[in-house]
C-alpha positions as CSV (number, residue, x, y, z in Angstrom):
1,M,35.6,0.3,114.9
2,P,36.6,0.7,111.2
3,Y,34.3,2.9,109.1
4,V,34.6,2.7,105.3
5,N,32.8,5.0,103.0
6,I,32.5,3.8,99.4
7,K,31.4,6.4,96.8
8,I,30.1,5.2,93.4
9,T,28.2,6.9,90.7
10,R,24.5,6.1,90.6
11,E,24.4,3.9,87.5
12,G,22.6,0.8,88.5
13,A,24.9,-1.1,90.9
14,T,22.7,-4.0,91.9
15,S,21.8,-4.9,95.5
16,E,23.9,-8.1,95.0
17,Q,27.0,-6.0,93.9
18,K,26.6,-3.7,96.9
19,A,26.4,-6.7,99.2
20,A,29.6,-8.1,97.7
21,L,31.4,-4.8,98.2
22,I,30.2,-4.7,101.9
23,S,31.2,-8.3,102.6
24,G,34.5,-8.0,100.6
25,V,35.7,-4.8,102.4
26,T,34.7,-6.3,105.8
27,R,36.6,-9.5,105.0
28,L,39.7,-7.5,103.8
29,L,39.8,-5.4,107.0
30,Q,39.6,-8.6,109.0
31,E,42.3,-10.4,107.0
32,V,44.8,-7.4,106.7
33,L,44.2,-5.5,109.9
34,N,42.7,-8.1,112.1
35,K,39.6,-6.0,112.6
36,N,36.4,-7.4,114.1
37,P,33.7,-7.8,111.4
38,A,31.0,-7.2,114.0
39,T,32.2,-3.7,114.5
40,T,33.1,-2.8,110.9
41,V,30.9,-0.3,109.3
42,V,30.7,0.0,105.5
43,V,28.6,2.7,103.9
44,I,27.9,3.0,100.1
45,D,27.0,6.5,98.8
46,E,25.6,6.7,95.3
47,V,26.2,10.0,93.6
48,D,24.5,11.3,90.5
49,T,26.9,11.8,87.7
50,D,25.8,15.4,87.5
51,N,27.3,15.8,91.0
52,W,30.6,14.0,90.2
53,G,33.4,15.9,88.4
54,I,36.7,14.8,86.9
55,G,39.1,17.3,85.4
56,G,36.7,20.2,85.8
57,E,33.8,18.5,84.0
58,Q,30.7,16.6,85.1
59,V,30.9,12.9,84.6
60,T,27.5,13.1,82.8
61,L,29.0,15.3,80.1
62,I,32.2,13.3,79.8
63,R,30.2,10.1,79.3
64,Q,28.0,11.8,76.7
65,Q,31.1,13.0,74.8
66,S,32.7,9.6,74.8
67,R,29.6,7.9,73.3
68,R,29.8,10.1,70.2
């Protein structure tokens, strides 16, 4: 039973986009690893950009600086 955890920043991914991720990952596991889609679990976690860091800085601050 494959378990896939996708983490994305909480910035407005639509329900349709999330559904496409879930079906796409499930299909990929079936095609590449011959895994049963009925037992494949895909979880999407959305993380606030304040709680996501890159290079020692919050993504929120990085994005604010890049808009200047």
